C-alpha positions as CSV (number, residue, x, y, z in Angstrom):
1,M,-34.0,75.5,-25.1
2,V,-32.7,76.5,-21.6
3,C,-29.3,77.7,-21.1
4,V,-27.3,77.3,-18.1
5,G,-23.5,78.4,-17.6
6,S,-20.8,75.3,-17.2
7,V,-17.9,74.6,-15.4
8,A,-14.8,73.7,-18.0
9,V,-13.0,70.3,-16.4
10,R,-9.6,69.4,-17.0
11,R,-8.7,65.6,-17.2
12,L,-4.9,64.4,-16.7
13,C,-4.4,60.8,-18.3
14,A,-1.3,58.9,-17.4
15,G,0.1,56.3,-20.3
16,L,1.5,53.0,-19.7
17,V,4.4,52.0,-21.6
18,A,5.3,48.9,-21.9
19,V,8.7,47.2,-22.2
20,A,9.4,44.0,-22.7
21,C,12.2,41.4,-22.5
22,A,13.4,38.8,-23.7
23,L,14.8,36.1,-21.7
24,T,17.2,33.4,-23.4
25,L,18.4,30.0,-22.1
26,V,21.5,28.0,-23.3
27,A,21.4,24.3,-22.3
28,C,24.3,22.5,-21.5
29,G,24.8,18.7,-21.8
30,Q,27.0,16.0,-23.0
31,A,27.1,13.6,-25.6
32,S,28.4,9.7,-25.3
33,S,29.0,7.6,-27.9
34,T,28.8,3.3,-27.9
35,G,30.5,0.8,-29.4
36,S,29.6,-2.5,-30.1
37,G,31.0,-5.9,-29.6
38,S,30.3,-9.7,-31.0
39,A,30.0,-12.6,-29.1
40,S,31.0,-16.1,-29.1
41,N,30.3,-19.6,-27.5
42,S,30.8,-18.3,-24.0
43,A,29.5,-19.6,-20.2
44,T,29.7,-18.9,-16.9
45,S,29.3,-21.4,-13.2
46,S,28.9,-22.0,-9.7
47,A,30.0,-25.7,-8.8
48,S,31.3,-27.5,-5.7
49,S,34.9,-27.9,-6.7
50,T,37.3,-25.4,-7.3
51,G,40.2,-24.9,-10.0
52,G,42.4,-21.3,-10.4
53,S,41.2,-17.9,-9.9
54,G,41.8,-15.0,-12.1
55,T,41.2,-11.3,-12.4
56,S,42.0,-8.6,-15.3
57,T,42.8,-5.2,-13.3
58,P,42.4,-2.2,-16.5
59,S,45.0,-0.4,-17.4
60,D,43.9,2.5,-17.9
61,P,40.5,4.1,-16.1
62,G,38.6,2.9,-19.4
63,T,39.1,-0.5,-19.2
64,P,36.7,-3.1,-17.4
65,A,37.6,-5.1,-15.4
66,I,36.6,-8.8,-14.7
67,S,37.7,-11.6,-11.8
68,G,36.0,-14.7,-10.5
69,T,37.4,-18.1,-9.6
70,P,36.0,-20.6,-11.7
71,P,35.3,-24.4,-10.3
72,A,37.6,-26.8,-12.2
73,S,35.3,-30.1,-12.0
74,V,31.7,-31.2,-12.6
75,V,30.1,-34.4,-11.9
76,A,28.8,-36.0,-15.0
77,G,25.2,-35.8,-14.2
78,Q,25.2,-32.7,-12.1
79,S,24.5,-29.1,-12.5
80,Y,27.8,-26.3,-13.3
81,T,27.5,-23.0,-13.2
82,F,30.1,-19.8,-13.0
83,T,29.5,-15.9,-13.7
84,P,32.1,-13.7,-13.2
85,T,32.6,-10.0,-11.6
86,A,32.8,-7.5,-13.9
87,F,33.0,-3.8,-13.8
88,D,33.4,-0.4,-15.7
89,A,34.0,3.2,-14.1
90,S,32.3,4.6,-16.5
91,G,29.1,2.9,-16.4
92,A,29.1,1.7,-19.7
93,A,27.2,-1.0,-20.9
94,L,29.1,-4.5,-20.7
95,T,28.8,-7.4,-22.9
96,F,31.0,-10.7,-22.4
97,T,32.5,-13.0,-24.8
98,A,34.0,-16.8,-24.3
99,A,36.1,-18.8,-26.3
100,N,36.7,-22.8,-26.2
101,L,33.3,-23.2,-24.1
102,P,32.4,-27.1,-23.6
103,P,29.9,-28.2,-26.0
104,W,27.6,-29.2,-23.2
105,A,27.8,-25.7,-21.9
106,S,26.1,-22.7,-22.6
107,F,27.0,-18.8,-22.2
108,S,25.1,-15.6,-21.4
109,N,26.7,-12.9,-23.7
110,S,24.9,-10.6,-20.8
111,S,26.3,-11.5,-18.1
112,G,28.8,-13.8,-18.9
113,Q,27.1,-16.7,-17.1
114,V,28.9,-20.1,-18.1
115,S,26.0,-23.1,-17.3
116,G,25.2,-26.6,-18.1
117,T,24.9,-30.3,-17.2
118,P,27.3,-32.6,-18.8
119,T,26.4,-36.3,-19.2
120,A,28.6,-39.5,-18.9
121,A,29.4,-39.1,-22.7
122,S,30.6,-35.6,-21.9
123,L,33.9,-37.0,-19.3
124,G,37.3,-35.6,-19.6
125,T,38.9,-32.1,-19.5
126,F,38.0,-29.2,-21.4
127,A,40.7,-26.5,-21.4
128,N,41.9,-23.5,-22.3
129,I,38.5,-21.6,-21.6
130,Q,38.4,-18.2,-21.7
131,I,35.6,-15.7,-20.7
132,T,35.9,-11.9,-21.8
133,V,34.0,-9.0,-21.4
134,S,34.1,-5.3,-23.1
135,N,32.6,-2.2,-22.9
136,G,32.6,-1.1,-26.4
137,Q,36.1,0.4,-26.4
138,A,38.2,-1.6,-24.5
139,S,38.0,-5.7,-23.1
140,A,39.9,-7.8,-20.8
141,T,39.8,-11.5,-20.0
142,L,40.0,-13.7,-17.6
143,P,42.9,-16.4,-17.1
144,A,42.2,-19.6,-19.2
145,F,40.8,-22.3,-17.4
146,S,39.8,-25.9,-17.3
147,I,36.4,-27.6,-16.4
148,T,37.0,-31.7,-15.6
149,V,34.0,-34.0,-16.3
150,V,34.1,-36.9,-13.9
151,A,31.9,-40.0,-13.9
152,P,29.7,-40.1,-10.6
153,L,30.9,-41.9,-7.6
154,A,29.3,-45.0,-7.1
155,L,29.8,-47.6,-4.3
156,S,28.1,-51.3,-4.5
157,G,27.9,-55.2,-3.1
158,T,25.2,-56.8,-1.2
159,P,26.8,-57.8,2.4
160,A,25.4,-61.3,3.8
161,A,22.3,-60.8,6.1
162,S,23.4,-63.2,8.5
163,V,25.9,-65.4,10.2
164,T,25.6,-67.7,12.9
165,V,28.1,-67.5,16.1
166,G,31.1,-68.8,16.1
167,S,31.2,-68.3,11.9
168,G,33.3,-65.8,10.3
169,Y,31.9,-62.7,8.8
170,S,33.5,-60.6,5.6
171,F,32.6,-57.9,3.1
172,Q,33.9,-55.5,1.6
173,P,32.4,-53.3,-1.0
174,T,33.3,-51.9,-4.5
175,S,32.9,-48.4,-6.1
176,S,33.5,-47.1,-9.6
177,A,36.9,-44.7,-9.4
178,P,39.5,-45.3,-11.3
179,P,42.1,-47.2,-10.2
180,G,44.6,-45.6,-8.3
181,T,41.9,-43.2,-6.6
182,V,42.1,-42.4,-3.0
183,L,39.0,-43.5,-1.1
184,T,37.9,-43.1,2.3
185,F,35.6,-45.6,4.0
186,S,33.5,-44.8,6.6
187,V,30.7,-46.9,8.5
188,H,28.1,-46.3,11.1
189,N,26.4,-48.7,13.7
190,L,29.4,-51.1,13.3
191,P,28.6,-54.7,15.1
192,G,30.5,-55.0,18.7
193,W,31.9,-57.9,17.5
194,A,33.1,-56.3,13.9
195,S,36.2,-54.8,13.1
196,F,36.3,-52.3,9.8
197,D,39.2,-51.2,7.2
198,A,38.9,-47.6,6.6
199,S,41.1,-47.8,3.5
200,T,39.1,-50.9,1.8
201,G,35.6,-50.5,3.5
202,R,36.3,-54.3,4.8
203,L,33.5,-54.9,7.4
204,A,34.6,-58.2,9.2
205,G,34.7,-60.3,12.5
206,T,33.1,-63.5,14.5
207,P,30.2,-63.1,16.5
208,T,30.0,-64.9,19.8
209,Q,26.8,-64.7,20.7
210,T,23.3,-64.1,18.4
211,G,21.2,-61.0,18.2
212,S,20.4,-58.4,15.2
213,F,22.6,-55.7,14.1
214,P,20.6,-53.5,12.3
215,G,21.0,-49.7,10.5
216,I,24.8,-50.4,9.4
217,V,25.7,-48.1,7.1
218,I,29.1,-48.4,4.8
219,A,29.9,-45.0,2.5
220,T,33.3,-43.5,0.8
221,T,34.6,-40.5,-0.4
222,D,37.1,-39.7,-2.5
223,G,37.3,-35.8,-1.4
224,V,35.1,-34.3,-3.5
225,Q,32.2,-37.0,-4.0
226,S,30.7,-39.4,-1.7
227,S,28.3,-42.6,-1.8
228,A,27.0,-44.5,0.6
229,L,25.6,-48.1,0.2
230,P,22.0,-48.8,1.8
231,A,21.4,-49.6,5.6
232,F,21.9,-53.4,5.6
233,T,21.4,-55.2,9.2
234,I,23.4,-58.5,10.3
235,T,21.5,-61.1,12.2
236,V,23.6,-63.5,14.1
237,T,22.0,-66.5,14.9
238,S,22.7,-69.8,17.0
239,P,24.2,-72.9,15.1
240,G,21.3,-75.3,16.4
241,G,21.3,-77.9,18.2
242,P,19.6,-79.7,21.0
243,N,21.5,-77.9,23.3
244,S,21.2,-74.4,22.2
245,P,18.7,-71.7,24.4
246,T,15.7,-69.5,22.9
247,I,15.0,-66.2,24.0
248,A,12.1,-64.1,22.7
249,G,10.0,-61.0,23.4
250,T,9.0,-57.7,22.0
251,P,10.3,-55.0,25.1
252,A,8.1,-51.5,25.3
253,T,10.3,-48.6,23.7
254,S,8.8,-46.0,25.6
255,V,7.9,-45.3,29.4
256,T,6.5,-42.3,30.8
257,A,8.6,-40.5,33.8
258,G,6.9,-41.5,36.9
259,S,5.7,-44.9,35.7
260,L,6.7,-48.3,36.1
261,Y,8.8,-50.4,33.3
262,S,9.2,-53.8,33.2
263,F,9.7,-56.6,30.4
264,T,10.3,-60.2,31.2
265,P,11.7,-62.0,28.1
266,T,10.2,-65.8,27.1
267,A,13.5,-68.5,27.1
268,S,13.9,-72.1,27.1
269,G,17.2,-74.3,27.2
270,P,17.9,-78.2,27.0
271,S,16.1,-80.2,29.6
272,G,17.8,-79.6,33.1
273,T,20.1,-77.0,32.2
274,L,20.0,-73.9,34.3
275,L,19.7,-70.2,32.5
276,T,21.2,-67.5,33.1
277,F,19.9,-64.0,31.8
278,S,22.7,-61.0,31.2
279,V,21.9,-57.2,29.8
280,Q,24.2,-54.8,28.1
281,N,23.9,-50.8,28.2
282,L,21.3,-51.3,31.0
283,P,19.4,-48.0,31.6
284,G,20.5,-45.7,35.1
285,W,16.9,-46.1,36.3
286,A,16.4,-49.8,35.7
287,S,17.6,-53.0,37.2
288,F,18.3,-56.3,36.0
289,N,16.9,-60.0,37.3
290,P,19.5,-62.8,36.1
291,A,17.4,-64.8,37.2
292,S,14.3,-64.1,34.9
293,G,15.6,-62.3,32.4
294,T,13.4,-59.1,33.9
295,L,14.5,-55.2,33.2
296,S,12.0,-52.8,35.4
297,G,12.8,-49.7,37.0
298,S,10.8,-46.2,37.4
299,P,12.5,-43.5,35.6
300,T,12.6,-40.2,37.0
301,S,11.3,-36.9,35.3
302,A,15.4,-35.7,35.5
303,Q,16.0,-38.9,33.2
304,V,14.0,-37.9,30.4
305,G,15.6,-39.2,27.3
306,S,16.2,-42.1,24.8
307,Y,18.1,-45.3,26.3
308,A,19.6,-47.6,23.0
309,G,21.3,-50.4,22.5
310,I,19.9,-52.7,25.0
311,L,20.7,-56.4,24.9
312,I,19.2,-59.1,27.0
313,S,21.0,-62.4,26.5
314,V,20.2,-65.9,28.4
315,S,23.3,-68.7,28.5
316,A,23.0,-72.1,28.9
317,G,25.9,-72.7,30.3
318,T,28.7,-72.8,27.0
319,L,25.9,-71.6,24.7
320,S,24.0,-68.2,24.4
321,A,20.9,-66.5,22.5
322,S,20.1,-62.5,22.6
323,L,17.0,-60.6,22.0
324,P,17.9,-58.0,19.2
325,P,19.3,-55.0,20.7
326,F,16.1,-52.2,21.7
327,S,15.8,-49.6,23.0
328,I,13.6,-47.4,25.6
329,K,12.7,-43.3,25.6
330,V,11.8,-42.1,28.4
331,V,9.2,-39.5,27.7
332,A,8.3,-36.4,30.1
333,P,4.3,-36.9,31.5
334,L,1.9,-35.4,28.8
335,T,0.6,-32.1,30.5
336,I,-1.9,-29.6,29.3
337,S,-2.8,-26.1,30.5
338,G,-4.3,-22.9,30.3
339,A,-6.5,-20.5,31.5
340,P,-9.4,-20.0,28.8
341,A,-11.6,-17.0,29.2
342,T,-15.0,-17.2,30.8
343,Q,-16.9,-14.5,29.5
344,V,-17.2,-12.6,26.3
345,A,-19.3,-10.5,24.7
346,A,-21.8,-10.9,22.3
347,G,-20.7,-9.7,19.1
348,K,-16.8,-10.0,20.4
349,S,-14.3,-13.0,19.2
350,Y,-13.3,-15.5,22.0
351,A,-10.5,-17.2,21.2
352,F,-8.3,-20.4,23.8
353,Q,-5.5,-22.1,22.7
354,P,-4.1,-24.7,25.1
355,T,-0.5,-25.3,25.5
356,T,1.2,-28.6,26.1
357,N,4.7,-30.0,27.3
358,A,5.2,-32.4,23.9
359,P,8.1,-31.3,21.9
360,A,8.1,-29.7,19.1
361,G,6.9,-31.5,16.0
362,S,4.8,-34.2,18.3
363,A,2.1,-35.6,16.9
364,L,-1.1,-34.8,19.2
365,T,-4.6,-35.1,18.6
366,F,-7.2,-32.1,20.7
367,S,-10.5,-33.4,21.2
368,I,-13.3,-31.2,22.8
369,Q,-17.0,-31.8,25.3
370,N,-19.7,-30.0,25.0
371,R,-18.3,-27.4,22.5
372,P,-20.6,-24.6,22.5
373,V,-22.6,-23.9,19.0
374,W,-20.7,-20.6,18.0
375,A,-17.7,-21.7,18.3
376,T,-15.3,-23.9,16.2
377,F,-12.1,-26.6,17.7
378,S,-9.3,-27.3,16.1
379,A,-8.0,-31.2,16.7
380,T,-4.8,-30.3,15.5
381,S,-3.9,-27.3,17.7
382,G,-6.5,-27.7,20.4
383,L,-7.6,-24.0,19.3
384,L,-11.6,-23.1,20.6
385,S,-12.6,-20.0,18.5
386,G,-15.9,-18.4,17.5
387,T,-17.7,-15.2,17.7
388,P,-21.2,-15.7,19.5
389,T,-24.6,-13.5,18.7
390,A,-26.8,-11.6,20.6
391,S,-29.1,-14.5,20.3
392,Q,-27.3,-16.7,21.8
393,I,-26.8,-15.3,25.4
394,G,-26.0,-17.3,28.2
395,S,-23.3,-19.5,29.9
396,Y,-22.0,-22.8,28.2
397,G,-20.8,-25.6,30.9
398,N,-18.6,-28.2,31.0
399,I,-16.2,-27.9,28.1
400,V,-13.5,-30.2,28.8
401,I,-10.5,-30.1,26.0
402,S,-7.8,-32.9,25.7
403,V,-5.2,-34.2,24.2
404,S,-3.1,-37.5,23.2
405,D,0.4,-38.3,21.6
406,G,-0.9,-41.8,21.0
407,T,0.4,-43.1,24.1
408,Q,-1.0,-40.7,26.9
409,S,-3.9,-38.9,26.9
410,V,-4.7,-35.5,29.4
411,A,-7.2,-33.0,29.9
412,L,-8.1,-29.4,31.1
413,A,-10.1,-29.0,33.7
414,P,-13.7,-28.4,32.9
415,F,-15.1,-24.6,32.4
416,A,-17.4,-22.8,31.2
417,V,-18.0,-19.9,29.1
418,K,-20.8,-17.1,29.6
419,V,-22.1,-15.1,26.6
420,V,-22.7,-11.5,27.5
421,S,-24.2,-8.8,26.4
422,A,-21.3,-6.0,25.0
423,L,-20.8,-3.4,27.0
424,T,-21.7,-0.2,25.4
425,I,-21.5,3.2,26.1
426,S,-22.7,6.6,24.7
427,G,-23.5,10.4,24.7
428,S,-23.0,13.6,23.0
429,P,-20.5,15.6,24.9
430,P,-21.0,19.7,23.9
431,A,-18.5,20.8,21.7
432,Q,-17.8,24.3,23.5
433,V,-17.8,26.3,26.5
434,V,-17.7,30.0,27.4
435,V,-15.5,31.2,29.4
436,G,-16.6,31.3,33.0
437,N,-19.7,29.0,32.3
438,S,-20.2,25.6,33.5
439,Y,-19.4,22.6,31.3
440,S,-20.7,19.4,32.4
441,F,-20.9,15.9,30.7
442,Q,-21.9,12.4,31.9
443,P,-21.4,9.2,29.4
444,T,-24.1,6.6,29.8
445,T,-23.9,2.6,29.3
446,N,-26.5,-0.3,28.8
447,S,-25.0,-2.0,32.1
448,A,-27.7,-3.2,34.6
449,S,-28.7,-1.2,37.7
450,G,-25.9,-1.4,40.0
451,T,-22.9,-3.5,37.8
452,A,-19.8,-2.1,39.2
453,L,-18.2,0.2,36.8
454,T,-14.8,2.2,36.4
455,F,-14.7,5.1,34.6
456,S,-11.6,6.7,33.0
457,I,-10.2,9.7,30.6
458,Q,-7.6,10.6,28.6
459,N,-6.3,14.1,27.9
460,K,-8.9,15.9,30.5
461,P,-8.8,19.9,30.6
462,A,-7.1,21.0,33.1
463,W,-9.9,22.9,34.2
464,A,-12.1,20.1,34.8
465,S,-12.6,17.3,37.0
466,F,-13.7,13.6,36.4
467,S,-15.2,10.9,38.6
468,A,-14.3,7.5,37.9
469,S,-17.3,6.1,39.3
470,N,-20.0,7.3,37.0
471,G,-17.6,8.9,34.3
472,A,-18.8,12.7,35.0
473,L,-16.5,15.6,33.2
474,S,-17.5,19.1,34.6
475,G,-15.6,22.1,35.4
476,T,-15.8,26.2,34.8
477,P,-12.5,27.6,32.3
478,S,-11.4,30.8,33.2
479,A,-10.4,33.7,31.3
480,S,-6.6,32.3,31.2
481,Q,-7.8,28.8,29.6
482,A,-9.5,29.8,26.6
483,G,-8.9,27.7,24.1
484,T,-9.0,24.3,21.8
485,Y,-8.7,20.5,24.4
486,S,-9.0,17.9,21.9
487,N,-8.7,14.1,21.6
488,I,-10.6,13.9,24.9
489,A,-11.5,9.8,25.3
490,I,-13.6,8.7,28.2
491,S,-13.2,4.5,28.5
492,V,-15.7,2.1,31.1
493,S,-14.7,-1.0,32.4
494,N,-17.1,-3.7,34.3
495,G,-13.7,-5.3,34.7
496,T,-14.4,-8.3,31.7
497,Q,-15.2,-5.4,29.2
498,S,-13.8,-1.9,28.7
499,A,-15.9,0.3,25.8
500,A,-14.5,3.7,24.9
501,L,-16.6,6.9,23.4
502,A,-15.1,8.4,20.2
503,A,-12.2,11.2,21.1
504,F,-13.6,14.4,21.2
505,T,-12.9,18.4,21.3
506,I,-13.9,20.8,23.8
507,T,-13.2,24.6,22.5
508,V,-13.4,27.5,25.5
509,S,-14.2,30.2,24.2
510,N,-14.0,33.9,25.5
511,P,-17.2,35.4,25.9
512,A,-19.2,36.8,22.4
513,K,-18.9,40.9,22.3
514,P,-21.0,43.5,20.2
515,T,-19.8,45.1,16.9
516,I,-20.0,48.4,15.9
517,S,-19.6,49.9,12.6
518,G,-20.0,52.7,9.9
519,N,-18.6,55.4,8.5
520,P,-20.2,59.0,9.5
521,S,-20.4,61.9,7.0
522,T,-17.5,64.4,8.8
523,A,-19.3,67.8,7.0
524,V,-22.3,69.6,6.9
525,N,-23.7,73.0,5.6
526,V,-25.3,75.3,7.7
527,G,-28.9,74.5,7.1
528,S,-28.3,71.2,5.8
529,K,-29.7,68.0,7.6
530,Y,-27.2,65.5,9.3
531,A,-28.0,62.0,10.2
532,F,-26.2,58.9,10.8
533,T,-27.1,55.6,12.3
534,P,-24.1,52.9,12.8
535,T,-24.4,49.2,11.8
536,A,-24.4,46.9,15.1
537,S,-25.0,43.7,16.4
538,G,-25.0,41.4,19.6
539,P,-25.0,37.6,21.0
540,S,-28.2,36.2,20.5
541,G,-30.6,37.0,23.1
542,T,-29.6,40.3,24.3
543,T,-30.5,43.7,24.0
544,L,-28.3,46.9,22.6
545,T,-28.5,50.1,23.7
546,F,-26.1,53.1,22.6
547,S,-24.1,56.0,24.0
548,V,-22.6,59.2,23.1
549,Q,-20.0,61.3,23.9
550,N,-19.1,64.7,23.1
551,L,-22.6,65.0,20.9
552,P,-22.6,68.6,19.2
553,G,-25.2,71.1,20.8
554,W,-27.2,71.2,17.7
555,A,-27.7,67.4,17.4
556,S,-29.8,64.2,18.9
557,F,-28.8,61.2,20.0
558,N,-31.2,57.8,19.7
559,T,-29.9,55.1,22.3
560,A,-32.4,52.4,20.8
561,N,-30.6,52.4,17.8
562,G,-27.3,55.0,17.5
563,T,-28.8,57.8,15.3
564,L,-26.8,61.2,15.3
565,S,-28.9,63.7,13.6
566,G,-29.6,67.4,13.4
567,T,-29.5,70.3,11.5
568,P,-26.7,73.4,12.1
569,G,-27.4,76.9,11.6
570,A,-25.5,79.7,11.0
571,A,-24.4,79.9,14.6
572,N,-23.1,76.1,14.7
573,A,-20.4,76.8,11.9
574,G,-17.5,75.4,13.0
575,S,-15.5,71.8,14.5
576,Y,-16.7,69.1,16.8
577,S,-14.4,66.4,17.4
578,N,-14.1,63.4,19.7
579,I,-17.4,62.1,18.8
580,V,-17.6,58.5,20.2
581,I,-20.8,56.3,19.8
582,S,-20.8,53.5,21.5
583,V,-22.7,50.1,21.8
584,S,-23.4,47.8,24.8
585,D,-25.0,44.7,25.8
586,G,-25.1,45.1,29.4
587,S,-21.4,43.6,29.8
588,A,-19.6,44.3,27.0
589,S,-19.3,46.8,24.9
590,A,-17.7,48.3,21.8
591,S,-16.8,51.8,20.2
592,L,-16.6,53.5,16.7
593,P,-13.2,55.3,16.1
594,A,-13.8,58.8,17.6
595,F,-14.8,61.5,14.7
596,S,-15.5,64.8,13.8
597,I,-18.1,66.8,12.0
598,S,-17.7,70.1,10.1
599,V,-20.5,72.5,9.9
600,N,-19.3,74.5,6.8
601,P,-21.0,78.1,6.9
602,V,-23.2,78.9,3.5
603,S,-22.4,81.7,1.1
604,N,-25.7,81.5,-1.5
605,G,-25.0,81.8,-5.6
606,S,-27.4,82.5,-8.5
607,V,-28.0,81.4,-11.9
608,T,-29.1,83.2,-14.9
609,L,-31.2,81.3,-17.2
610,S,-32.1,82.4,-20.7
611,W,-34.2,81.0,-23.4
612,T,-36.1,80.7,-27.1
613,A,-39.3,82.5,-27.1
614,V,-42.0,80.1,-28.5
615,T,-44.1,81.1,-31.3
616,K,-46.0,78.3,-32.9
617,N,-48.5,75.2,-31.5
618,T,-47.2,71.6,-31.9
619,N,-49.3,71.4,-35.1
620,G,-47.0,74.4,-36.6
621,S,-50.0,77.1,-36.7
622,A,-48.9,80.2,-35.0
623,L,-49.1,81.0,-31.5
624,T,-51.5,84.1,-31.2
625,D,-52.2,83.8,-27.3
626,L,-49.3,83.3,-25.6
627,A,-49.4,84.6,-21.9
628,G,-45.9,83.7,-20.2
629,Y,-43.5,81.2,-18.7
630,R,-43.7,78.8,-15.9
631,L,-39.6,78.2,-14.5
632,Y,-39.5,75.1,-12.3
633,Y,-35.9,74.2,-10.4
634,G,-35.2,72.0,-7.4
635,A,-32.3,70.0,-5.9
636,S,-33.5,67.1,-7.9
637,A,-34.1,66.4,-12.0
638,N,-37.1,64.2,-10.6
639,A,-38.3,67.1,-7.7
640,M,-38.4,70.6,-9.4
641,K,-41.2,71.9,-6.7
642,T,-39.9,75.9,-6.5
643,V,-42.0,77.4,-9.4
644,V,-41.9,80.9,-10.5
645,V,-44.5,82.4,-12.7
646,L,-43.9,84.9,-15.4
647,A,-46.5,86.4,-16.5
648,N,-44.6,88.4,-19.8
649,P,-45.0,86.7,-22.8
650,A,-42.1,88.7,-24.3
651,T,-39.5,87.1,-21.2
652,T,-36.5,85.2,-22.6
653,S,-34.5,85.0,-19.3
654,Y,-34.3,85.3,-15.6
655,V,-32.6,85.6,-12.7
656,V,-32.5,82.7,-9.9
657,G,-30.9,83.9,-6.8
658,N,-30.6,82.6,-3.5
659,L,-28.8,79.2,-4.1
660,T,-27.0,77.0,-1.6
661,P,-24.3,75.6,-2.7
662,G,-24.9,72.1,-4.5
663,T,-26.5,71.5,-7.8
664,W,-29.8,72.5,-9.2
665,Y,-32.0,71.8,-11.8
666,F,-33.9,73.7,-13.9
667,G,-36.8,73.4,-16.4
668,I,-39.5,75.7,-18.1
669,A,-43.0,75.6,-19.9
670,A,-44.9,78.2,-21.7
671,Y,-48.9,78.8,-20.8
672,T,-52.0,80.5,-22.7
673,S,-54.1,83.0,-21.7
674,T,-56.8,80.3,-21.8
675,G,-54.5,78.2,-19.5
676,I,-53.0,75.6,-21.6
677,D,-49.5,74.2,-20.3
678,S,-47.0,73.5,-23.1
679,A,-44.4,70.3,-22.2
680,M,-42.0,70.9,-20.3
681,S,-38.6,72.2,-21.8
682,N,-35.1,70.1,-21.6
683,V,-33.7,70.3,-18.0
684,G,-30.5,72.0,-17.5
685,S,-28.2,71.6,-14.0
686,T,-25.7,74.0,-12.7
687,T,-23.3,73.3,-9.2
688,I,-23.1,76.5,-6.6
689,N,-20.3,76.3,-5.0
């Protein structure tokens, strides 16, 4: 066993005391109670007639309110509905009940709605109906009301369809209204020879000339309901006889502004009589010939409209005859317009729809000639649309779109559509540039050589210029323009098509600088070696060189790798301050923080070793030829290279001196006179301060 002096180390341990704190949370809330209610037969309604209104106002904040004006009557066979308005200030749920609900009605307990459709068997008044609302604690009721179910108002009668000239005509309809009901009658399209009684509905009179009087409508109202007879026609005929003239013909009912209108009826009379013609309600744009009955004229566009009630008559002295009244509608000339695109790119959609001057709702029919095979056409709207493919590039000519309103037809001028290749723009603009370096990017297109193109840009960097003729973006940013330039978009147009590159970003960065790092040791003992090599890096492709300031005289410096090294002697003891190691790539440099190295003087120490004498061999037999000991030591347990030979077998201790500060490791082995060494003892260590 080798024994080496030991050093006592005192440790101070700190303990942590954990303190637990309890947090108590108190939750606050509110409770509410709800009441319940019962519902009886009830209802709500909305109808055309009105009755009395009512509102129940709460006497205190806990009482709900209810209001509304229920209709007071409903016609049998029609629906009745009424929903009251209810409110509760506390927000409590409301329930509704009804009393004296008519048997034909239903009621909603959740909304208070009364609804239903009474039948003819339910005619009469249903009185004292009440609707109540409750919030579970208090209630409110609408004032009692009544609903009267009345029979539907009906008008009937069959008016005579004809009468002869000079004979009296009379017709009075009948109604289903109870006796004493106040009715008001009205009439539409009353013949000029007739009168009408608004209190009885009687139409009467004596016609003086033949003709047809269509669209006569007699209606009545009791103030609540209305009813009307179907429209009817009264034809006034000639009384007949050898002296009665006749007239016939079917006049055209429309004419286009700017076109000639002409109509001549066919008429005959007793032999030898002179026939004369007359007209009523002659349009202002027309003239009339009393000798032939010809109505003619050319209306202008300012006279577009309908001219109704035109009546042409013929007279043979005392007797006359008339055509049925007719109308002439002057319509504007049908026009079609629009400028169809004459070019489309393959893969792009094409659409053209012409417009017309036809009034809204006009029934128009469109047609097309020479429709392109890649397009579809709508006969109802005139829309020509489609998307040609790359295989359909070419020109499609002599396309003609026409429209007709059933009377007129008109067509656009023939046109052509050329399918061309889609314009494209491509290129990959550089995303970065270093301050002081030039930037350049020019996109390419698929346009044929010589095509006139116009380029444009959005969000151009201030340091760059742009060519509208070729799309080149170039420039050299300065240090003050370092940063990110986003959403740059370059577009191109050939006058018909446009295409754009995807928006891109250019980042302007400052030149890269070399970096240097490391933690140099700040102390070394006299006689010990000192060495420090920093870690450095620089831009790719650059060569780094190192330099030092305030290099200690005992040290050397490697400019290729920045290593500072040396072994100070006793004369070099002291402090060496403000040492600065720098690295450079030729254009930029970086430095470590200034540091100091203290060279410490060394006072050597000694160690006393002791061991137990070896007396036996490894097999247990007595050792008789012990010659001495070999003492090994060094600064590492794995490198005890210093050997002291102690040739006296009686030696059991030894002092090793002149040890420099640091930790030293020791071991000992015995050897015999025949040159056999024992295994090394355990390794001991000590520290010299």
